[in-house]
C-alpha positions in Angstrom: 156.6 79.6 78.3 160.2 79.9 78.7 162.2 78.5 82.2 161.7 82.2 83.7 157.9 82.3 83.7 157.3 83.1 87.2 155.2 79.7 87.7 156.8 77.6 85.7 156.8 74.3 87.4 153.3 74.9 89.0 150.4 72.4 87.9 147.5 73.8 88.3 143.8 71.3 87.8 140.6 73.9 86.8 137.5 72.3 87.8 135.4 75.5 87.3 132.7 76.8 84.8 132.0 80.0 83.0 133.8 82.8 84.0 134.9 83.6 88.3 137.2 80.3 88.4 138.7 80.0 85.2 139.7 83.9 85.2 141.4 82.6 88.2 143.7 79.9 86.3 143.4 82.2 83.2 145.3 84.3 85.4 148.3 81.9 86.7 148.4 80.1 83.2 149.3 83.7 81.7 152.7 83.4 84.2 153.4 80.0 83.0 151.5 77.8 85.1 150.5 74.3 83.3 146.7 74.5 83.9 144.5 71.5 83.2 140.8 72.3 82.5 138.5 69.6 83.3 135.3 69.3 81.9 132.4 66.7 81.7 132.4 64.8 78.0 128.3 65.5 78.3 128.7 68.8 80.1 131.5 70.6 78.5 131.8 74.7 79.8 128.9 76.8 78.8 131.7 79.4 78.2 132.8 77.6 74.8 129.6 78.9 73.3 129.8 82.4 75.2 129.3 85.8 73.7 127.0 87.4 71.9 128.7 88.2 68.8 130.6 84.9 67.1 133.0 84.1 63.8 131.7 81.4 62.1 129.5 80.2 64.8 132.8 80.1 66.8 132.9 81.8 70.8 134.8 84.9 70.8 135.1 84.7 74.9 136.5 80.9 74.9 140.0 81.6 73.0 141.0 84.5 75.9 139.1 82.5 79.1 140.7 79.5 78.1 144.3 80.0 76.9 147.3 78.6 77.7 145.2 75.9 79.4 145.1 72.0 78.1 141.8 70.4 78.2 141.0 66.4 79.6 137.4 65.4 79.7 136.4 63.4 82.9 133.1 62.1 84.9 133.2 63.2 87.9 129.6 62.2 88.6 131.4 58.8 88.0 133.1 56.7 90.6 136.2 56.2 88.1 136.3 59.7 86.6 136.9 60.3 90.6 139.5 58.3 91.0 141.1 59.8 87.8 140.8 62.8 89.4 142.6 61.6 92.6 145.5 60.3 90.8 145.7 63.5 89.0 145.5 65.6 92.3 148.3 63.2 93.5 150.5 65.3 91.1 148.8 68.8 91.0 150.4 72.0 92.9 147.0 73.8 92.7 143.0 72.5 92.2 140.7 75.8 91.4 136.9 75.3 91.4 133.7 77.3 91.2 131.1 74.8 92.3 128.2 75.2 94.2 129.8 74.6 97.8 129.3 71.0 98.9 129.5 69.4 95.7 133.3 68.1 95.8 132.1 67.0 99.4 128.8 64.9 97.3 132.0 63.7 95.4 134.1 62.5 97.9 136.5 65.4 96.7 136.3 67.2 100.1 139.7 69.5 100.9 140.4 66.9 103.6 140.4 64.2 101.6 141.9 65.8 98.7 145.0 66.7 101.2 145.4 63.2 102.4 146.3 62.5 99.0 148.9 65.7 98.5 149.0 67.5 101.9 150.5 70.6 99.7 148.0 70.9 97.5 146.7 74.4 97.3 142.6 74.9 96.8 141.4 77.5 95.9 137.4 77.9 96.3 135.2 80.2 94.1 131.5 80.7 95.4 128.7 83.6 95.6 128.7 83.3 99.0 131.5 82.2 100.5 131.7 78.2 101.7 130.1 79.3 105.5 127.6 81.0 106.3 123.8 80.6 106.5 123.7 81.6 102.1 126.5 79.5 101.2 124.8 76.7 99.8 122.9 79.4 97.3 123.7 79.7 93.8 125.5 83.0 93.4 126.2 84.7 90.2 127.9 87.9 89.4 124.9 89.9 89.0 123.3 88.6 92.3 126.9 89.3 94.1 127.5 92.9 92.8 124.1 94.0 94.0 124.8 92.3 97.4 127.9 93.6 97.9 126.4 97.9 96.7 127.9 97.9 93.7 125.0 97.6 91.3 123.0 100.6 93.6 125.6 103.0 92.5 125.5 102.3 88.6 123.6 104.2 86.5 121.5 107.6 86.7 119.9 108.6 89.9 116.2 108.8 88.3 116.7 105.4 87.2 116.9 101.7 88.0 120.6 100.6 89.0 122.2 99.7 85.5 125.3 97.1 85.3 129.1 97.5 83.4 128.8 95.8 80.2 131.2 93.1 81.7 131.3 90.6 84.4 133.2 92.6 87.4 132.6 90.2 89.9 133.7 87.3 88.1 136.6 88.8 87.7 137.6 90.6 90.5 136.5 87.5 92.4 138.7 85.6 90.0 141.8 87.7 91.0 141.4 87.2 94.5 141.3 83.9 94.3 144.6 84.0 91.7 145.8 86.5 94.4 144.6 83.6 97.2 146.8 80.9 95.4 150.0 82.8 95.4 149.8 84.0 98.9 149.2 80.0 100.1 152.0 78.8 97.5 154.2 81.5 99.2 152.9 80.2 102.5 153.7 76.8 101.3 157.2 77.7 100.9 157.4 78.1 104.7 155.2 75.3 106.1 155.0 72.9 103.8 151.2 72.3 103.3 148.9 73.5 101.5 145.2 75.1 102.7 141.8 76.6 101.1 141.4 79.5 99.7 137.8 81.1 100.0 136.8 83.2 97.5 133.3 84.9 97.8 131.9 87.0 94.9 130.0 89.2 96.9 133.2 89.9 99.1 135.3 90.7 96.8 133.4 93.1 95.2 132.4 94.6 98.5 137.0 95.3 99.2 136.2 97.4 96.2 133.9 99.3 97.4 136.2 101.8 99.2 135.0 104.0 102.3 130.7 102.9 101.8 130.5 101.4 104.8 132.3 103.4 107.6 130.5 106.3 105.7 126.9 105.1 106.7 127.9 104.0 109.9 129.5 106.6 111.1 128.8 109.7 109.5 125.0 108.0 107.7 125.4 108.9 104.2 124.0 106.5 101.8 126.4 106.6 98.5 123.3 106.5 95.4 123.7 106.5 91.6 125.5 109.7 90.5 125.5 108.8 86.9 128.8 110.1 85.1 130.3 112.2 87.8 131.2 111.8 91.4 129.2 114.1 93.5 131.6 117.1 95.2 134.7 116.3 92.7 134.8 118.5 89.7 135.8 119.0 87.3 136.0 115.0 86.5 133.6 113.8 84.1 132.7 112.8 80.3 132.1 115.8 77.8 130.8 115.9 74.6 133.0 117.3 71.8 131.7 117.4 68.0 132.5 114.0 66.7 132.7 111.8 70.2 133.1 112.1 74.0 136.0 113.2 75.8 136.8 112.1 79.6 138.9 115.3 81.7 139.9 115.2 85.4 140.8 118.3 86.6 139.9 118.3 90.1 143.0 119.9 91.9 143.9 123.1 92.0 146.6 123.3 90.0 145.4 121.2 87.5 142.6 123.3 87.3 144.1 126.5 87.2 146.6 124.6 83.9 142.5 124.1 82.5 141.5 127.1 82.5 144.6 129.2 81.7 144.0 126.2 78.5 140.6 127.2 77.7 141.4 130.9 78.1 138.7 131.7 81.0 139.3 133.4 84.5 137.0 131.0 86.0 140.5 129.8 88.9 140.0 133.7 90.1 135.9 133.1 91.0 135.0 132.4 93.8 132.2 130.0 92.5 135.3 127.6 91.4 138.6 128.7 93.3 139.1 125.9 95.4 138.1 122.3 95.6 135.3 122.8 97.5 134.1 125.6 95.9 134.0 123.9 92.8 132.3 121.0 94.8 129.4 123.1 95.5 128.8 124.5 91.6 129.5 121.3 90.3 126.6 121.1 87.8 127.4 124.7 86.4 131.0 124.2 86.2 130.2 120.7 83.9 127.6 123.0 81.8 130.7 125.3 81.1 132.9 123.2 80.2 130.9 121.0 78.1 130.0 124.3 76.3 133.6 124.7 75.1 134.4 120.8 74.6 131.0 120.6 72.6 132.7 123.5 69.8 135.8 121.6 69.2 136.7 118.0 68.2 137.9 115.1 70.2 141.9 115.7 68.9 141.5 118.8 69.5 140.7 119.1 72.9 142.8 116.2 73.6 145.7 118.0 71.8 145.0 120.8 74.2 145.3 118.7 77.1 148.3 117.2 76.2 149.8 120.5 75.9 148.8 122.0 79.4 149.8 118.4 80.9 145.8 118.0 82.3 144.8 114.3 82.8 142.5 113.4 79.2 141.3 110.8 77.6 138.8 109.6 75.0 135.9 106.5 75.5 136.9 104.0 73.6 135.1 100.9 71.9 136.9 97.8 70.4 137.5 99.9 67.4 140.1 101.9 68.9 141.5 100.0 71.3 143.0 98.2 68.3 144.2 101.2 66.6 145.6 103.0 70.2 149.4 103.9 70.0 149.6 103.2 73.8 148.2 99.9 73.2 150.1 98.5 70.4 153.5 100.6 72.3 152.3 98.0 75.2 151.3 95.4 73.7 147.9 95.8 75.7 146.4 93.3 72.9 148.1 90.9 71.3 146.9 88.5 68.4 147.4 84.8 68.5 146.4 82.3 65.9 143.4 80.1 66.6 143.5 76.9 64.9 139.6 76.4 65.4 138.6 80.1 63.8 141.5 79.5 61.4 142.7 83.4 61.8 144.4 84.9 64.0 142.6 86.5 67.4 143.6 89.7 68.8 142.8 89.9 72.5 144.3 91.7 75.9 147.3 91.1 76.9 149.2 89.9 80.0 148.9 92.2 83.3 150.8 93.1 84.9 154.0 93.2 83.2 157.1 91.7 84.9 161.0 92.8 83.6 162.6 89.9 84.3 160.4 87.3 84.4 157.5 88.1 82.3 153.9 85.9 81.5 153.0 85.2 78.2 150.1 83.7 75.8 150.8 80.6 73.7 148.1 79.1 72.7 144.0 79.8 72.8 141.4 77.8 74.4 141.7 74.3 73.1 139.0 71.6 71.6 136.7 69.6 74.1 139.5 66.5 75.2 142.8 67.9 72.9 144.8 66.8 75.8 143.1 63.9 77.3 145.0 61.1 75.7 148.6 62.4 76.8 147.1 63.2 80.4 146.0 59.9 81.5 148.9 58.0 79.5 151.0 60.3 82.2 148.6 59.2 85.2 149.9 55.4 84.0 146.8 54.9 81.8 147.1 52.1 79.0 146.0 52.9 75.7 143.1 49.6 76.4 141.9 51.3 79.7 141.3 54.7 78.3 139.0 53.5 75.3 137.0 51.9 78.3 136.8 55.1 79.7 135.9 56.4 76.3 133.3 53.9 76.0 132.1 53.9 79.6 131.6 57.7 79.2 133.8 57.9 81.7 136.2 60.5 79.5 
C-alpha cells in the first residue's frame, strides 16, 4: 500500500469469523486500511480450513478473505484478553465483529463501554437478524438470511425445491453493506468527531437486493416465483446451447431484437408474435426455442463473434478455467496473483473492486499464519517481552 491509498492510516480491528464480517475487513484492507484480525489462540477462524478444494492440505479460501490483514491471537473470554483489546481499541478507528448479538456485552465490551475508551470508534456489527427485534439473539447464517429475505424462493427451476448460488451471497452482501456503513460513519465522524454503531443484518442486506418484490405483492397481489434461467416476460434474455457450450444473450429491447434478427437472417422482428416487447414476453417459450435451435447449430465462438459484430449483448458461461484465460479479465487485472508463503506458490485471486483513478486499492499480502503479528502489536501497546511470555503461558495469546 502507498500513501495514496484512500484508507491509509485507518486502523481496523476485526473480531469476525468466516465470511460476513471478514469480508467487510477484506474490502477495507483492499483500500489501504490497517486490518488487525483478532482470533482466539485455541479457536482460530474456521475459514483457515475453509473450501472444498485445497492445495497440499491448505485452504485456498483463506489467502483471499484474510488478505492484507495482520493476525493477533487474543483470548477474549478471559479478563486479560479483554483488557488488551481495550488498549487496542484506544488506538483504532474501526471495530468489525460478527458474533451473535450480546457476545460483546457479555465480555464487557459493549459499544457504550468501547466509546468511553475511544469516542471516535466506528463499530460495525454484523449479524443474522440485526441487534434489535424479537429474533436478534438467534444465530444466523447466510443461507437462512437468504431464505428469510425471499432470495432462496426465487432461485432454481419452478418445479423443484429452492436452490442456492454456489457462493455465500448473503455473507458477501452483508459484508459489503457493513463496509459501506463504515465509510459513511467515518465520513460523518469528520463532521461530528464521534463514532457510531453500524448495524448490518444478513437478511436485511439480502432484502435490499430484492428489487420490487415487496410492492409487487402489497399493491398488485403478485408473488414472484422460481423461473429457472429466464425472467418472465423479458425475451430474449437467457441461456442458449451451442455445439460446444452455452451462451448468454440479452436482446429484449426492440432495437436490439431487430439487430439480433438481422444477424440471424430471420424476419422475426416483423412477426406480430415477436415484433414488440410485450408480444415477445407473451411468446417467450416459443421464441427461446427458435433461438436455441439457431445457436445449437453453431459453436460458442461463432455465436459470440456474430453477436459482437451486431452489437448484441452476449457472453460465455464461464468457470474458473475460462476466467483465468479471459482477455478482458487479464486486461483489467480482475484476477491478480500473489505469492503465499504457506502454500509456497502464487495464488490467483480476484482483484480490488472498484477501480479508483487517483487512489486505487491494492493487495500486498495473502492471509497470514495464526498469530504472525502478535508480538509487534503487543509491543506497540507497551507490553514487555516478559509480559508477553506470561500471556502466552496463560493461554491469553
